[in-house]
N, C-alpha and C positions, 0 to 999 in steps of 0.2 A: 578794378573786379571784374572776375573771368565767371563766367556762365556757361556754365552746358546747356544745349537743346535737350529739351523735354522729347524722347522716344521711348517708345512701348519697347518694353525687351527685360531681360533679365538685370537691369541695374535697381530691381524695386527694393532690395533688401540687401546692400551691398554689405552692412556695418552687422549684419550679425554674425559674433564669431563663433557661436554654439552649433555642431552639427546639426543639420536635421537632416529626413528624410525626404527633401521638398524634389516634387517631380519639374519645379521651374531650371532650374538647375545642376548642369552634368555635374559630374564627380569634379573637383577643383583638383586642374593639377598647381603643383610645387611652380613659381615663378612666371606663372600667366598669370593670377591673379591679381598683383602686388604690383601696381604703374603709378607710384606717387606721382608721377608730375601731371598727372591729369585727372585733376579730381573733380566728381561727379558727386554735384546736389542729392541729397537721399529722396527717393521721389518711391512716395505707396502707391503702387496700381493694383485694384481689386482684381478680382479673376478674370470679370468682365471686361478690364483691359480701360476702365476710369480711373482716374488720376486722383485719390482721395487723401495723399498728403504730400508736401512739399517742405522739406526740412532747411527753409533759409525766413531770413526775416520777410515779413508780410511788408509791400509797399505800398502804401494808398493813402489818401486822405481823410479823414475826418468823415466827409462831404461822400465819397468814394464810397468810403464802408458801409455808412449808412445806406448808399443805393442798394449797392450788393445785396448786405440785407434783407433790406427792405421788399428787393423783388425778388430774393427768396421765400420771404417767409411769405407773400400774398401767392407766389405759386402752391405752397406747400397748405395752404388755406383751402385750396380747392381740391386738395386730393384726400382721399381716407388712409387710414393709417395713421401712426405716430410719426411725430416729426422727423425723429431719429433716424426711422427707417427709409426717410423721403432725401434721407440727406445724396444718396450717390444717384439716385436715380434722376434728383434736379442737377448735381454735377455732370451725370450723361446729357441729358438735356445741354447745357451751355457748353458742354466739350464737343457736340456734334461738329463736323463741318457745315459750315456755312456764317452767314453775316456775325453773330455775336448778336445777345440782347444787353439787355439793363442789367442783366446779374453778373456780366462781363463790359460792362461801360460800353458798349456797343461792339466790342474788339471781338475779333473772334478765338478763339481758346491758343491755338496754337501762335497766333501773334503778343501776346501776352510774354511778360518776361516773368521765368520764374517764380521769383520776387511780388510780381503781380498776380501771378494762379496763386501764390499762397495767399495774398489777401482774399482774392476770391472764396477761397476753401473756408479760410476764417471767419469771412463774414457768413457764409450760408451754414457751419458749425453753430455760430452766434444764433440764426435764424430759427433754427432746427431748438435750440434751447430757447427761443423766446425774446431774450436779449439784443436787439436792433436798439436799444437806447430810448 
């Protein structure tokens, strides 16, 4: 399995086929956009630069899922606002440079595989929906 590294950039929405007037990408030049030999995992990045979506199968054990979900839920309980609005701030916290915490299995975000990043995001979304199990 080939996994591309996660980087902030214009790869955030490569699957969109309908033209939009987005400032995030320059006008497309025929022949330069399609490079089928270089698969890129669709990664959703918020305007603030936070990875909010990774479209690959999530990879974690049930215990790891629970740990990540529970850590997010505890963090959210200590904050004001509805939990859905707390997803991105929590993801920003665990994606910040540094040693990583319980929400990412004590692994810095940039050291998690794309599939593990997807698992963290799934767990955080579940915490916001009060679904840690």
